[in-house]
C-alpha positions in Angstrom: -23.2 -6.7 37.0 -24.0 -9.8 35.1 -26.2 -12.3 36.4 -23.8 -15.1 35.7 -21.1 -13.3 37.6 -23.7 -12.8 40.4 -24.4 -16.4 40.5 -20.7 -17.7 40.3 -20.0 -15.2 43.3 -23.0 -16.7 45.3 -21.7 -20.4 44.5 -18.2 -19.5 45.3 -18.9 -17.7 48.6 -21.4 -20.8 49.7 -18.3 -23.0 49.0 -15.9 -21.2 50.8 -18.4 -21.1 53.9 -19.0 -24.7 53.6 -15.3 -25.5 53.2 -14.7 -23.4 56.5 -17.3 -25.2 58.2 -15.8 -28.8 57.5 -12.2 -27.6 58.2 -13.6 -26.3 61.5 -15.3 -29.5 62.3 -12.5 -31.7 61.6 -10.1 -29.3 63.7 -12.6 -29.9 66.7 -12.8 -33.7 66.1 -8.9 -34.2 66.0 -8.3 -32.0 68.9 -11.2 -33.7 71.0 -9.9 -37.1 70.3 -6.3 -36.1 71.0 -7.6 -34.8 74.5 -9.5 -38.2 74.9 -6.3 -40.2 74.0 -4.2 -38.3 76.6 -6.8 -38.9 79.4 -6.9 -42.5 78.5 -3.0 -42.7 78.4 -2.8 -41.1 81.8 -5.3 -43.3 83.4 -3.5 -46.4 82.3 -0.4 -45.4 84.5 
């Protein structure tokens, strides 16, 4: 296996891992914020 290919695979794997983490954190933030909005709206009425 070529060193350049190994380096490319390592960088690609790291990029995919970081991307999955960012998407996961964004989804948690959106759903948590939605829950906060629903609680706030239900307390108004």
